[in-house]
C-alpha positions in Angstrom: 0.2 0.0 0.4 1.5 3.2 -1.1 -0.7 5.9 0.7 0.2 9.1 2.6 -0.6 7.6 5.8 0.9 4.4 5.6 4.2 5.8 4.6 3.9 8.3 7.6 2.9 5.4 9.7 6.1 3.4 8.9 8.4 6.4 9.1 8.8 6.8 5.2 8.2 10.6 5.7 8.9 13.4 8.3 6.8 16.3 8.0 8.9 17.9 11.0 12.4 17.1 9.8 11.8 17.0 5.9 10.0 20.9 5.5 12.0 23.7 4.7 10.2 26.7 2.8 11.2 27.5 -0.2 10.4 31.0 -1.2 13.0 33.3 -2.7 12.0 35.9 0.3 12.2 33.4 3.3 15.7 32.3 1.4 16.9 36.1 1.6 15.5 37.3 4.8 16.9 34.0 6.9 20.4 34.6 4.9 20.4 38.6 6.4 19.2 37.3 10.1 22.0 34.1 9.9 24.6 37.4 9.2 23.2 39.5 11.6 23.8 37.3 13.9 27.2 36.2 13.2 28.4 39.8 13.2 26.6 40.1 17.0 28.5 37.3 17.7 31.7 39.0 16.7 31.2 41.9 18.1 30.2 40.0 21.9 33.7 38.6 21.7 35.3 41.4 21.2 33.4 43.1 24.2 33.8 40.7 27.0 34.2 36.9 26.4 31.7 35.2 29.0 28.8 37.4 27.6 29.1 35.8 23.9 28.9 32.6 25.8 26.0 33.7 27.8 24.1 35.0 24.9 24.8 31.7 23.1 22.7 30.0 25.9 19.7 32.5 25.8 19.8 31.7 21.9 19.5 28.0 22.7 16.7 28.0 25.1 14.6 29.9 22.7 15.9 27.7 19.7 14.3 24.8 21.7 11.1 26.2 22.1 11.0 25.8 17.7 10.2 22.7 17.1 7.2 22.6 19.8 5.9 25.5 17.8 6.4 23.6 14.8 4.4 20.5 15.8 1.9 22.6 17.1 1.4 24.5 14.0 1.1 21.8 11.9 -1.1 19.5 14.2 -3.5 22.7 14.3 -3.2 22.6 10.5 -4.0 19.2 10.2 -6.8 19.8 12.4 -8.3 23.0 10.3 -8.0 20.7 7.2 -9.6 18.3 8.4 -12.6 20.2 9.7 -12.5 21.8 6.5 -13.1 18.3 4.8 -16.0 17.4 7.4 -17.6 20.3 6.3 -17.7 19.7 2.7 -18.6 16.5 3.1 -21.9 17.7 5.2 -22.4 20.2 2.6 -23.5 17.6 0.0 -25.8 15.9 2.5 -27.9 18.8 2.7 -28.1 19.4 -0.9 
């Protein structure tokens, strides 16, 4: 069986790990943000070496939240799609 559900069940697809935005706008913003991040780390390293390590710890804490947010967005989006399909099929019954 080559259904999307069996592929998901048997671990052939990993929505959270395989998704990457493909728009040019995202790529440009991501590159710009990453460069700002690198420049800021360089400046922190010049001012006070313990400060750059503290900043990295804070950033790591912030980044730990992102997978949880993405998971919740995926689940909410899937539920919304399912509710939309229920609405579509219920509408057909009342014609």
